[in-house]
Structure formats: structure tokens, C-alpha cells
C-alpha positions in Angstrom: 0.2 0.1 0.0 2.9 2.5 0.9 4.8 1.6 -2.1 2.0 2.2 -4.5 1.0 5.7 -2.8 5.1 6.5 -3.2 4.9 5.6 -6.8 1.6 7.3 -7.5 2.7 10.5 -6.0 5.8 10.3 -8.2 4.0 9.8 -11.2 1.9 13.1 -10.2 5.0 15.0 -9.8 6.5 14.2 -13.2 3.3 14.9 -14.7 3.0 18.3 -12.8 6.7 19.5 -13.8 5.9 18.6 -17.6 2.9 20.9 -17.4 3.8 23.5 -15.1 4.5 26.7 -16.6 6.6 30.1 -15.3 5.5 34.0 -15.6 6.1 33.6 -19.2 2.9 33.5 -21.3 0.8 34.8 -18.4 -1.8 37.3 -19.7 -3.5 37.6 -16.4 -1.8 40.7 -14.4 -3.1 39.5 -11.1 -1.5 35.9 -11.6 1.9 37.4 -13.1 1.9 39.4 -9.8 1.3 36.4 -8.0 4.2 34.3 -10.0 6.8 37.3 -9.9 6.0 38.8 -6.3 4.6 35.4 -4.4 5.4 32.2 -6.2 8.5 32.5 -8.2 10.1 34.9 -5.5 12.3 33.9 -2.7 12.7 34.9 1.2 10.7 36.0 3.8 10.8 37.7 7.4 12.2 35.9 10.2 13.4 33.2 7.8 16.9 32.4 9.6 15.7 32.2 13.2 12.8 29.9 12.4 15.2 27.7 10.1 17.5 27.7 12.9 14.5 26.2 14.9 13.6 23.8 12.3 17.2 22.6 12.3 17.2 21.9 16.0 14.0 20.1 15.9 14.9 18.0 13.2 18.0 16.6 15.7 15.6 16.3 18.7 15.0 12.7 20.1 12.4 14.0 22.4 9.7 11.6 22.4 5.7 12.9 22.4 2.7 10.6 22.5 0.7 11.9 19.4 -2.9 11.8 19.7 -3.5 11.5 15.4 -6.7 12.8 14.0 -5.3 12.9 10.5 -5.6 11.2 7.2 -7.8 8.2 7.4 -8.5 8.3 11.0 -12.0 8.6 12.3 -11.0 8.3 15.8 -7.7 9.3 17.6 -4.9 7.0 17.1 -1.9 7.2 19.5 1.6 6.5 18.4 4.5 7.6 20.3 7.3 9.5 17.7 10.5 11.9 18.0 10.3 15.5 17.4 12.9 15.0 14.9 10.7 12.5 13.1 7.7 14.8 13.2 9.7 17.6 11.8 10.8 15.7 8.9 7.4 13.7 8.0 4.9 16.3 8.8 6.0 19.9 9.0 5.5 22.1 5.5 8.4 22.8 3.4 10.5 25.8 4.0 9.6 27.2 0.4 5.9 26.7 0.9 5.8 28.2 4.2 7.9 31.3 2.8 5.5 31.4 -0.1 2.6 31.7 2.1 4.0 34.6 4.1 4.9 36.4 0.6 1.3 35.8 0.0 -0.3 37.5 2.9 1.9 40.4 2.5 1.5 40.7 -1.3 -2.0 41.0 -1.1 -2.6 42.3 2.7 -4.3 39.3 4.2 -5.1 40.1 7.6 -7.1 37.6 9.2 -5.6 33.9 8.9 -6.6 30.5 9.9 -4.3 27.6 9.6 -5.5 24.0 10.5 -2.6 21.9 11.3 -0.2 24.0 13.5 2.2 21.1 13.9 5.4 22.1 15.6 4.4 25.8 14.6 7.1 26.4 11.9 4.6 27.7 9.2 2.6 29.3 11.6 5.7 31.2 12.6 6.1 32.3 9.2 2.5 33.6 8.8 2.9 35.2 12.0 6.0 37.1 11.0 4.6 38.4 8.0 5.2 42.4 7.7 1.2 43.1 7.9 1.1 41.5 11.3 -2.1 39.6 10.8 -4.5 38.1 13.5 -3.6 34.5 13.3 -5.6 31.6 14.6 -3.6 28.2 14.1 -5.5 25.0 15.2 -4.0 21.7 16.4 -5.9 18.5 17.4 -2.7 17.5 19.4 -2.0 18.6 23.0 1.7 17.9 22.8 2.3 19.8 19.4 0.0 22.7 20.5 2.1 23.2 23.0 5.4 23.0 21.4 3.8 25.2 18.6 3.1 28.0 21.5 6.6 27.4 23.1 8.1 28.3 19.6 6.1 31.3 18.8 7.2 32.8 22.1 10.9 31.8 21.6 10.8 33.4 18.2 9.0 36.8 19.9 5.8 35.8 17.4 2.5 36.6 18.1 -0.5 33.8 17.1 -3.3 32.0 18.9 -2.8 28.3 18.8 -6.1 26.9 19.9 -5.7 23.0 20.7 -8.9 20.4 19.8 -10.3 18.6 17.0 -10.8 20.9 13.9 -14.6 19.7 13.5 -15.1 21.3 17.3 -12.7 24.4 17.1 -12.9 25.6 13.8 -16.4 26.6 13.6 -15.7 28.5 17.0 -12.7 30.5 15.3 -14.8 31.0 12.4 -17.1 33.3 14.2 -14.7 35.0 16.3 -13.1 36.0 12.9 -16.4 36.7 11.1 -14.7 37.3 7.8 -11.6 35.4 6.8 -8.7 36.4 4.5 -6.6 33.5 4.1 -7.6 29.7 5.3 -4.8 27.0 5.1 -6.1 23.6 5.2 -2.7 21.3 6.3 -4.0 19.0 8.9 -6.6 16.4 7.6 -5.6 15.2 4.1 -8.5 13.1 3.2 -11.1 13.8 0.5 -14.3 13.8 3.0 -12.7 16.1 5.6 -11.1 18.5 2.7 -14.4 18.9 1.3 -16.2 19.4 4.9 -13.7 22.1 5.9 -14.3 24.0 2.7 -18.1 23.8 3.2 -17.7 25.2 6.6 -15.3 28.2 5.4 -17.2 29.1 2.5 -19.5 31.5 4.2 -17.1 33.6 6.1 -14.9 34.2 2.6 -15.1 37.1 0.4 -13.9 38.3 -2.8 -10.3 38.3 -1.8 -10.2 35.6 0.3 -7.5 32.6 -0.4 -7.7 29.3 0.7 -4.6 27.3 0.3 -4.7 23.7 0.4 -1.9 21.4 1.5 -0.5 18.2 -0.3 -3.1 18.1 -2.9 -1.4 14.9 -4.6 -0.7 13.4 -1.5 -3.1 10.8 -2.3 -5.9 9.8 -5.3 -8.5 10.7 -2.5 -6.9 14.4 -2.1 -6.4 14.5 -5.8 -10.1 13.8 -6.1 -10.9 16.9 -3.5 -8.7 19.3 -5.2 -10.4 18.7 -8.4 -13.7 19.0 -6.8 -12.5 22.4 -5.3 -11.3 24.0 -8.3 -14.2 23.0 -10.3 -16.9 24.5 -7.6 -19.0 27.6 -8.8 -17.7 29.8 -6.1 -14.0 29.5 -7.2 -12.7 31.9 -9.9 -9.1 31.1 -10.0 -7.1 27.9 -8.9 -3.4 27.4 -9.0 -1.4 24.1 -8.6 1.7 24.1 -7.1 2.0 20.5 -6.5 2.6 20.7 -2.9 -0.4 23.2 -2.3 -2.9 24.6 -4.5 -4.6 28.1 -4.3 -8.0 29.2 -4.7 -9.4 32.4 -5.4 -12.9 33.6 -5.1 -12.9 36.9 -7.4 -16.0 38.0 -8.8 -16.5 39.5 -12.3 -13.4 37.3 -14.0 -13.5 34.4 -15.9 -12.9 31.2 -14.4 -9.6 30.0 -14.6 -6.8 27.1 -13.5 -3.1 27.3 -13.7 -0.4 24.9 -13.1 2.7 26.8 -12.0 6.4 26.2 -11.2 7.2 26.3 -7.6 10.5 25.3 -6.2 
């Protein structure tokens, strides 16, 4: 099963690389700006201290008992793992976290929700955005939520980390925010869960909201979810970056889909 999943993802990546374009030939000024300033750019605020923390975490042999509410599980599944293993297998790539920060600053996104704090590395990138957004991050596991809070404090960054199952915490956070500018779904990689969270979030979106979906090619199940999301009538623009997909809800523009190169 694992080998089939890995082989399938390799095939998806090769297909992505063959089809992905760059800024040349982009006729949409909005998408060109994203490619030039966000997707094809590099660097982020507070990148060095965050990546120094990542390096430390990758070497950590501290063991945590993790309650996993992630892909494929209907109830909590406990497993003991080292912090280093979690940092290697579950944390978002530096390139993706930095890109999200640039997206926040480029579009002036102020109210952010992250589903899946993990160790708090992507949370830190988002919190370090120049516009100083109001950031709510949700983590199912208590040990990881505590570590994420600890890491944000150590980095001198401000974000609220909520601990609990997404299905319980997300409605409360959405009500508190009223409207959201960015939602990053990166904690429960199944079609059913992803579409469910999308349905919950949609009433709180506006024309300039961005929905970022992590690991859209992680499995056939997630690829199906991504296809359904980008074809939704409310979505006017979708961008496939392989490790992540971006959805936009801008009204008055023709529906478009792009596959763009991202490191």
C-alpha cells in the first residue's frame, strides 16, 4: 500500500513538472503578479531564526505521545514519535511556508486561519508577515499545540494556537473572525474532511479570500478533493503548485486554472 502511494505521487509529480508553466505567457496581470512577487520569488521575514529552529527540531530525540486525528482516521490514534521524526515527516516545506508569508504580504491578508499547527514552523512564517496579521492556528494534539506555542514565544511572534479537533474548534474560530482572508488547510488529508472544512469556511469568505490546500497530490483521494474544489462554482481562479493548491473567489473574472512552477 505504501509503495503504491509513493509511486503514485512520483507519477503525479512528473506530470506536474511537464505541465507547469512560469511567468512567461501569463496574460492575467493578477496571476503574473503572484508569480513574480510570491510564487517565483524567494525569501521571507524571520526566515533565518525559524529555519535555525527547524534545524534544532530535526535533531531532537525528544519523544511525544501523539494523538493523530489526521488522514484516514475517524478516532484518535496514539503513537509515540520523536520531535525529529515529526519535523521531517509532517512539517510544511520551508519553500511553501515562505511562499505563504509572501502571499499574505502581497495581498494584504489580515485574518488568517491555519488548520494543523504541527510544531509551529509554518505558523511562525505566517505570524512574521509584515502586515502583522491576526492568526488563529488549530492543532488536534495537545503536545504539539504546546510546542507550537513555546516556539512562537521563543521567536517573539504573536499567534493564537487553539488545541482540539478541527470539527469542534473551527466553527468557534470562524465565528470569532467573522470574515477570513486566508485559510490554510493542512491537517487532515482526506477528501471527505477537506470538502467538509471547505463547506464550513465558504460562508466566511469574501471576494479577496484565499484558500490554500496542502498536499493536493498526497493521494488519489486528495487529488479528487482538489479537482472538486477547483471546479466549484464559487472558485474563480485555482493554482496548482503540486505541494499546495491555491483557490481564489474573485468575482467578475472568467474561471481559470493554472499549473505553475514552484521550488
